[in-house]
VEXBANU-42417 format. One record per residue (C-alpha): residue number from 1; residue in three letters; x, y, z. Coordinates in steps of 0.1 Angstrom, whole numbers, plus 5000, padded with zeros to 4 digits. Example, Ala and Ser with C-alpha at 12.3 -4.5 7.8 and 13.67 -1.06 7.14 Angstrom:
# residues 2
{site 1, 'ala', {5123, 4955, 5078}} {site 2, 'ser', {5137, 4989, 5071}} 
This chain:
# residues 363
{site 1, 'met', {2615, 3750, 1886}} {site 2, 'lys', {2600, 3731, 1857}} {site 3, 'arg', {2570, 3746, 1838}} {site 4, 'leu', {2539, 3728, 1827}} {site 5, 'pro', {2532, 3726, 1789}} {site 6, 'leu', {2502, 3748, 1795}} {site 7, 'his', {2520, 3775, 1816}} {site 8, 'his', {2512, 3803, 1792}} {site 9, 'leu', {2476, 3793, 1790}} {site 10, 'his', {2474, 3794, 1828}} {site 11, 'glu', {2489, 3829, 1827}} {site 12, 'ser', {2463, 3840, 1802}} {site 13, 'leu', {2436, 3826, 1825}} {site 14, 'gly', {2449, 3848, 1854}} {site 15, 'ala', {2465, 3820, 1875}} {site 16, 'lys', {2486, 3827, 1906}} {site 17, 'phe', {2516, 3804, 1907}} {site 18, 'ala', {2536, 3787, 1934}} {site 19, 'asp', {2564, 3762, 1935}} {site 20, 'phe', {2553, 3726, 1942}} {site 21, 'ala', {2574, 3694, 1939}} {site 22, 'gly', {2599, 3711, 1916}} {site 23, 'trp', {2572, 3726, 1893}} {site 24, 'thr', {2557, 3760, 1889}} {site 25, 'met', {2520, 3753, 1895}} {site 26, 'pro', {2488, 3773, 1891}} {site 27, 'met', {2475, 3775, 1927}} {site 28, 'gln', {2443, 3795, 1920}} {site 29, 'tyr', {2426, 3816, 1894}} {site 30, 'pro', {2405, 3848, 1898}} {site 31, 'arg', {2375, 3829, 1912}} {site 32, 'gly', {2396, 3819, 1942}} {site 33, 'ile', {2401, 3786, 1960}} {site 34, 'met', {2367, 3785, 1977}} {site 35, 'gly', {2349, 3795, 1945}} {site 36, 'glu', {2368, 3770, 1924}} {site 37, 'his', {2361, 3742, 1949}} {site 38, 'leu', {2324, 3749, 1949}} {site 39, 'trp', {2323, 3753, 1911}} {site 40, 'cys', {2339, 3718, 1907}} {site 41, 'arg', {2313, 3703, 1931}} {site 42, 'asp', {2285, 3719, 1911}} {site 43, 'gln', {2297, 3719, 1875}} {site 44, 'ala', {2331, 3708, 1862}} {site 45, 'gly', {2367, 3717, 1868}} {site 46, 'leu', {2398, 3714, 1846}} {site 47, 'phe', {2430, 3705, 1865}} {site 48, 'asp', {2464, 3705, 1849}} {site 49, 'val', {2483, 3676, 1866}} {site 50, 'ser', {2510, 3673, 1840}} {site 51, 'his', {2536, 3675, 1868}} {site 52, 'met', {2528, 3639, 1877}} {site 53, 'gly', {2550, 3612, 1863}} {site 54, 'gln', {2537, 3590, 1835}} {site 55, 'leu', {2553, 3556, 1829}} {site 56, 'arg', {2548, 3526, 1807}} {site 57, 'val', {2557, 3490, 1815}} {site 58, 'asp', {2556, 3461, 1790}} {site 59, 'ala', {2532, 3432, 1798}} {site 60, 'asp', {2561, 3408, 1801}} {site 61, 'gln', {2573, 3427, 1831}} {site 62, 'val', {2541, 3425, 1851}} {site 63, 'ser', {2553, 3398, 1874}} {site 64, 'ala', {2583, 3419, 1883}} {site 65, 'leu', {2561, 3450, 1889}} {site 66, 'glu', {2537, 3430, 1910}} {site 67, 'ala', {2566, 3419, 1933}} {site 68, 'leu', {2571, 3455, 1944}} {site 69, 'met', {2536, 3460, 1958}} {site 70, 'pro', {2507, 3442, 1976}} {site 71, 'val', {2485, 3445, 1945}} {site 72, 'asp', {2471, 3421, 1920}} {site 73, 'ile', {2484, 3433, 1886}} {site 74, 'leu', {2487, 3400, 1868}} {site 75, 'asp', {2449, 3396, 1868}} {site 76, 'leu', {2441, 3433, 1860}} {site 77, 'ala', {2417, 3431, 1831}} {site 78, 'pro', {2424, 3451, 1799}} {site 79, 'gly', {2406, 3484, 1801}} {site 80, 'arg', {2407, 3486, 1839}} {site 81, 'gln', {2427, 3507, 1864}} {site 82, 'arg', {2437, 3499, 1899}} {site 83, 'tyr', {2451, 3519, 1929}} {site 84, 'gly', {2486, 3506, 1939}} {site 85, 'leu', {2511, 3511, 1967}} {site 86, 'leu', {2549, 3507, 1964}} {site 87, 'thr', {2561, 3494, 1998}} {site 88, 'asn', {2595, 3493, 2016}} {site 89, 'ala', {2610, 3466, 2038}} {site 90, 'gln', {2596, 3482, 2069}} {site 91, 'gly', {2560, 3481, 2056}} {site 92, 'gly', {2559, 3518, 2048}} {site 93, 'val', {2547, 3533, 2015}} {site 94, 'leu', {2572, 3547, 1990}} {site 95, 'asp', {2544, 3560, 1969}} {site 96, 'asp', {2508, 3555, 1960}} {site 97, 'leu', {2500, 3553, 1923}} {site 98, 'met', {2475, 3543, 1896}} {site 99, 'leu', {2480, 3514, 1873}} {site 100, 'ala', {2459, 3508, 1841}} {site 101, 'arg', {2461, 3480, 1816}} {site 102, 'leu', {2460, 3494, 1780}} {site 103, 'gly', {2465, 3467, 1755}} {site 104, 'asp', {2497, 3448, 1763}} {site 105, 'glu', {2511, 3475, 1785}} {site 106, 'ile', {2506, 3489, 1820}} {site 107, 'phe', {2502, 3526, 1821}} {site 108, 'ile', {2514, 3541, 1855}} {site 109, 'val', {2508, 3576, 1870}} {site 110, 'val', {2530, 3585, 1900}} {site 111, 'asn', {2531, 3615, 1923}} {site 112, 'ala', {2552, 3644, 1912}} {site 113, 'gly', {2572, 3646, 1944}} {site 114, 'arg', {2581, 3610, 1942}} {site 115, 'ala', {2586, 3606, 1904}} {site 116, 'glu', {2624, 3606, 1903}} {site 117, 'ala', {2626, 3582, 1933}} {site 118, 'asp', {2599, 3559, 1918}} {site 119, 'ile', {2616, 3558, 1884}} {site 120, 'ala', {2649, 3549, 1901}} {site 121, 'his', {2632, 3522, 1922}} {site 122, 'leu', {2613, 3507, 1894}} {site 123, 'thr', {2642, 3506, 1869}} {site 124, 'ala', {2664, 3489, 1896}} {site 125, 'his', {2639, 3460, 1896}} {site 126, 'ile', {2622, 3460, 1862}} {site 127, 'asp', {2635, 3461, 1826}} {site 128, 'gly', {2620, 3483, 1800}} {site 129, 'ile', {2604, 3511, 1821}} {site 130, 'ala', {2595, 3539, 1797}} {site 131, 'val', {2592, 3574, 1810}} {site 132, 'leu', {2565, 3593, 1790}} {site 133, 'ser', {2581, 3627, 1792}} {site 134, 'asp', {2564, 3639, 1760}} {site 135, 'arg', {2528, 3637, 1775}} {site 136, 'ala', {2507, 3661, 1795}} {site 137, 'leu', {2479, 3650, 1819}} {site 138, 'leu', {2446, 3668, 1824}} {site 139, 'ala', {2418, 3660, 1848}} {site 140, 'val', {2382, 3669, 1842}} {site 141, 'gln', {2362, 3665, 1875}} {site 142, 'gly', {2326, 3673, 1886}} {site 143, 'pro', {2290, 3664, 1879}} {site 144, 'ala', {2292, 3678, 1844}} {site 145, 'ala', {2325, 3661, 1835}} {site 146, 'glu', {2309, 3634, 1814}} {site 147, 'ser', {2289, 3657, 1791}} {site 148, 'val', {2318, 3681, 1788}} {site 149, 'val', {2343, 3654, 1777}} {site 150, 'ala', {2317, 3634, 1757}} {site 151, 'ala', {2312, 3663, 1734}} {site 152, 'his', {2346, 3655, 1719}} {site 153, 'leu', {2351, 3618, 1730}} {site 154, 'pro', {2316, 3602, 1729}} {site 155, 'glu', {2330, 3568, 1739}} {site 156, 'val', {2335, 3580, 1775}} {site 157, 'thr', {2298, 3577, 1782}} {site 158, 'glu', {2302, 3539, 1783}} {site 159, 'met', {2330, 3541, 1808}} {site 160, 'arg', {2325, 3534, 1845}} {site 161, 'phe', {2347, 3543, 1875}} {site 162, 'met', {2383, 3529, 1870}} {site 163, 'asp', {2377, 3520, 1834}} {site 164, 'ala', {2406, 3529, 1810}} {site 165, 'gln', {2407, 3534, 1773}} {site 166, 'gln', {2430, 3546, 1745}} {site 167, 'leu', {2410, 3570, 1724}} {site 168, 'asp', {2417, 3590, 1693}} {site 169, 'trp', {2412, 3628, 1692}} {site 170, 'asp', {2420, 3644, 1659}} {site 171, 'gly', {2448, 3620, 1652}} {site 172, 'ala', {2462, 3622, 1687}} {site 173, 'ala', {2463, 3591, 1710}} {site 174, 'leu', {2448, 3599, 1744}} {site 175, 'phe', {2449, 3576, 1774}} {site 176, 'val', {2417, 3581, 1793}} {site 177, 'thr', {2407, 3568, 1827}} {site 178, 'arg', {2374, 3574, 1846}} {site 179, 'ser', {2390, 3585, 1878}} {site 180, 'gly', {2404, 3615, 1897}} {site 181, 'tyr', {2412, 3628, 1931}} {site 182, 'thr', {2383, 3651, 1940}} {site 183, 'gly', {2357, 3626, 1950}} {site 184, 'glu', {2336, 3637, 1920}} {site 185, 'asp', {2329, 3618, 1888}} {site 186, 'gly', {2354, 3626, 1861}} {site 187, 'phe', {2384, 3616, 1839}} {site 188, 'glu', {2421, 3618, 1838}} {site 189, 'ile', {2433, 3623, 1802}} {site 190, 'ser', {2469, 3618, 1791}} {site 191, 'val', {2475, 3639, 1760}} {site 192, 'pro', {2506, 3644, 1738}} {site 193, 'ala', {2523, 3675, 1751}} {site 194, 'ala', {2524, 3690, 1716}} {site 195, 'arg', {2486, 3688, 1714}} {site 196, 'val', {2475, 3696, 1749}} {site 197, 'glu', {2469, 3733, 1745}} {site 198, 'ala', {2446, 3728, 1716}} {site 199, 'phe', {2427, 3701, 1735}} {site 200, 'ala', {2425, 3722, 1767}} {site 201, 'gln', {2412, 3752, 1748}} {site 202, 'leu', {2386, 3731, 1731}} {site 203, 'leu', {2373, 3717, 1764}} {site 204, 'leu', {2373, 3752, 1780}} {site 205, 'glu', {2348, 3764, 1753}} {site 206, 'asp', {2322, 3747, 1774}} {site 207, 'lys', {2310, 3773, 1799}} {site 208, 'arg', {2304, 3746, 1825}} {site 209, 'leu', {2341, 3740, 1827}} {site 210, 'glu', {2365, 3763, 1845}} {site 211, 'pro', {2402, 3759, 1854}} {site 212, 'ile', {2409, 3748, 1890}} {site 213, 'gly', {2442, 3753, 1907}} {site 214, 'leu', {2462, 3732, 1932}} {site 215, 'gly', {2447, 3749, 1962}} {site 216, 'ala', {2412, 3737, 1955}} {site 217, 'arg', {2425, 3703, 1944}} {site 218, 'asp', {2437, 3699, 1979}} {site 219, 'thr', {2405, 3710, 1996}} {site 220, 'leu', {2385, 3687, 1973}} {site 221, 'arg', {2405, 3656, 1980}} {site 222, 'leu', {2405, 3664, 2017}} {site 223, 'glu', {2367, 3666, 2018}} {site 224, 'ala', {2366, 3633, 1999}} {site 225, 'gly', {2388, 3617, 2026}} {site 226, 'leu', {2416, 3609, 2001}} {site 227, 'pro', {2452, 3606, 2014}} {site 228, 'leu', {2479, 3629, 2002}} {site 229, 'tyr', {2514, 3614, 1999}} {site 230, 'gly', {2538, 3631, 2022}} {site 231, 'asn', {2510, 3640, 2047}} {site 232, 'asp', {2487, 3610, 2053}} {site 233, 'leu', {2510, 3585, 2037}} {site 234, 'asp', {2548, 3581, 2037}} {site 235, 'glu', {2577, 3557, 2041}} {site 236, 'asn', {2570, 3554, 2079}} {site 237, 'ile', {2532, 3549, 2075}} {site 238, 'ser', {2519, 3515, 2065}} {site 239, 'pro', {2488, 3508, 2043}} {site 240, 'val', {2471, 3493, 2074}} {site 241, 'glu', {2478, 3524, 2095}} {site 242, 'ala', {2467, 3547, 2067}} {site 243, 'gly', {2433, 3529, 2064}} {site 244, 'leu', {2443, 3515, 2030}} {site 245, 'ala', {2442, 3478, 2038}} {site 246, 'trp', {2413, 3476, 2012}} {site 247, 'ala', {2439, 3483, 1985}} {site 248, 'ile', {2458, 3451, 1994}} {site 249, 'ser', {2444, 3426, 1968}} {site 250, 'arg', {2429, 3393, 1980}} {site 251, 'ser', {2453, 3373, 1960}} {site 252, 'arg', {2482, 3389, 1977}} {site 253, 'arg', {2469, 3383, 2013}} {site 254, 'pro', {2477, 3353, 2034}} {site 255, 'gly', {2460, 3323, 2018}} {site 256, 'gly', {2457, 3341, 1984}} {site 257, 'ala', {2470, 3327, 1951}} {site 258, 'arg', {2501, 3349, 1952}} {site 259, 'ala', {2503, 3358, 1989}} {site 260, 'gly', {2532, 3380, 2001}} {site 261, 'gly', {2564, 3383, 1982}} {site 262, 'tyr', {2564, 3421, 1983}} {site 263, 'pro', {2586, 3444, 2004}} {site 264, 'gly', {2574, 3446, 2040}} {site 265, 'asp', {2550, 3417, 2036}} {site 266, 'asp', {2558, 3404, 2071}} {site 267, 'val', {2551, 3437, 2088}} {site 268, 'ile', {2519, 3444, 2068}} {site 269, 'glu', {2505, 3409, 2072}} {site 270, 'ala', {2511, 3410, 2110}} {site 271, 'gln', {2493, 3443, 2112}} {site 272, 'met', {2464, 3429, 2092}} {site 273, 'ala', {2461, 3400, 2116}} {site 274, 'asp', {2468, 3416, 2149}} {site 275, 'gly', {2462, 3453, 2142}} {site 276, 'ala', {2486, 3482, 2139}} {site 277, 'ser', {2496, 3506, 2167}} {site 278, 'arg', {2480, 3535, 2149}} {site 279, 'arg', {2449, 3541, 2128}} {site 280, 'ala', {2438, 3568, 2104}} {site 281, 'val', {2408, 3589, 2116}} {site 282, 'ala', {2386, 3616, 2102}} {site 283, 'leu', {2379, 3645, 2125}} {site 284, 'arg', {2356, 3675, 2127}} {site 285, 'pro', {2371, 3704, 2148}} {site 286, 'glu', {2345, 3725, 2166}} {site 287, 'gly', {2342, 3761, 2154}} {site 288, 'arg', {2357, 3774, 2121}} {site 289, 'ala', {2394, 3773, 2128}} {site 290, 'pro', {2412, 3746, 2108}} {site 291, 'met', {2436, 3722, 2124}} {site 292, 'arg', {2465, 3717, 2100}} {site 293, 'arg', {2492, 3691, 2096}} {site 294, 'gly', {2514, 3687, 2127}} {site 295, 'val', {2488, 3696, 2153}} {site 296, 'thr', {2492, 3673, 2183}} {site 297, 'leu', {2461, 3655, 2196}} {site 298, 'tyr', {2454, 3648, 2233}} {site 299, 'asp', {2429, 3626, 2251}} {site 300, 'ala', {2418, 3653, 2275}} {site 301, 'ala', {2413, 3690, 2276}} {site 302, 'glu', {2436, 3693, 2307}} {site 303, 'gly', {2464, 3671, 2318}} {site 304, 'gly', {2459, 3648, 2289}} {site 305, 'arg', {2483, 3625, 2270}} {site 306, 'ala', {2494, 3630, 2234}} {site 307, 'val', {2477, 3602, 2214}} {site 308, 'gly', {2481, 3613, 2178}} {site 309, 'glu', {2488, 3640, 2152}} {site 310, 'val', {2470, 3657, 2124}} {site 311, 'thr', {2483, 3647, 2090}} {site 312, 'ser', {2460, 3669, 2068}} {site 313, 'gly', {2436, 3696, 2077}} {site 314, 'gly', {2419, 3727, 2063}} {site 315, 'phe', {2385, 3744, 2057}} {site 316, 'gly', {2360, 3723, 2037}} {site 317, 'pro', {2339, 3747, 2016}} {site 318, 'thr', {2312, 3721, 2009}} {site 319, 'val', {2311, 3710, 2045}} {site 320, 'gly', {2311, 3746, 2057}} {site 321, 'gly', {2337, 3740, 2084}} {site 322, 'pro', {2371, 3726, 2091}} {site 323, 'val', {2379, 3690, 2082}} {site 324, 'thr', {2409, 3669, 2094}} {site 325, 'leu', {2427, 3636, 2088}} {site 326, 'ala', {2449, 3623, 2115}} {site 327, 'leu', {2468, 3593, 2129}} {site 328, 'val', {2459, 3583, 2165}} {site 329, 'glu', {2468, 3554, 2188}} {site 330, 'ala', {2447, 3524, 2177}} {site 331, 'ser', {2437, 3518, 2214}} {site 332, 'met', {2416, 3551, 2213}} {site 333, 'pro', {2379, 3543, 2212}} {site 334, 'thr', {2362, 3553, 2180}} {site 335, 'asp', {2338, 3576, 2199}} {site 336, 'ala', {2364, 3592, 2221}} {site 337, 'ser', {2367, 3630, 2222}} {site 338, 'leu', {2400, 3645, 2213}} {site 339, 'trp', {2417, 3679, 2217}} {site 340, 'gly', {2441, 3695, 2193}} {site 341, 'asp', {2469, 3719, 2203}} {site 342, 'val', {2464, 3750, 2182}} {site 343, 'arg', {2490, 3777, 2191}} {site 344, 'gly', {2490, 3765, 2227}} {site 345, 'lys', {2453, 3762, 2231}} {site 346, 'leu', {2435, 3728, 2233}} {site 347, 'leu', {2404, 3728, 2210}} {site 348, 'pro', {2379, 3699, 2208}} {site 349, 'val', {2376, 3677, 2178}} {site 350, 'ala', {2351, 3648, 2172}} {site 351, 'gln', {2358, 3616, 2153}} {site 352, 'thr', {2335, 3613, 2123}} {site 353, 'ala', {2328, 3592, 2092}} {site 354, 'arg', {2351, 3593, 2062}} {site 355, 'pro', {2346, 3608, 2036}} {site 356, 'phe', {2333, 3642, 2047}} {site 357, 'val', {2311, 3645, 2016}} {site 358, 'pro', {2296, 3616, 1995}} {site 359, 'arg', {2317, 3605, 1965}} {site 360, 'gly', {2301, 3609, 1931}} {site 361, 'tyr', {2318, 3581, 1911}} {site 362, 'lys', {2299, 3565, 1883}} {site 363, 'arg', {2298, 3528, 1892}} 
């Protein structure tokens, strides 16, 4: 298992660790998952996401990069970030990632569990992929995130959601984006690994900021209705099925300036035109028992037919009850009641709006 550059700091903060995607990760701190979740919703949380892959692509390779996903990268303005999807020939998703234009380069952040596969895939199609293995990645999320970070990087007050900047901190080049994966306002900050402990310690001097582990990161993103790769999104789930058709840029759609030309374009375009066989839904189970990944969903309490499966589920501390993401047959009415098989007992779930809690992005 690989260790984060801040491993010893996490130990000193009382973290409990678990293995995740080949890394030893802090899962929670003494406050506990529920306490950390609620703290982030009310104040600000510091997440160490240095396990994620950081890459750089030269601007002259942007056309080759764009050919691998249904996303407009050529027209991505300097200082802006965009959500992207690497697709396969079957229309499934190899990974979801973030792309930011910083100067003449595209800065990419990929999921930890897919980093090696992504790097192999990208280098097979693009020259000059640089793996930034000497950098750490921190996320500061929550209503107080701006004031916490602005105390040391005042320029961030001018940034809006999905803005990206390269900023200087005490001689260190930081790559800062106004984004995150909690549904709250905040920033992701790429820091040279050799300087990250000093930077993290400085941020943590602010009593509004507390360390948050991977456990609360998952409950936060689930309440925000954000997909997790490997659960709600994978090589056999298309962007349309996952409810991510919005991420397919207009210029890459039929009739657009650079329509198609990416892996699986025929499958994805057909699903956009005629509909997919499955659709992503948000569900609220009755009671307080969560329905977790793998639970089969039925269309009746007795003698029903299997019509879907839970892809992510857990207890939402802000919501005060269980929250669930699932894939169901597209033919199911949006107001139809469903039942989930939990240890042999069918329990009712209701379709609901997504996200489960309002998102606090600074537009």
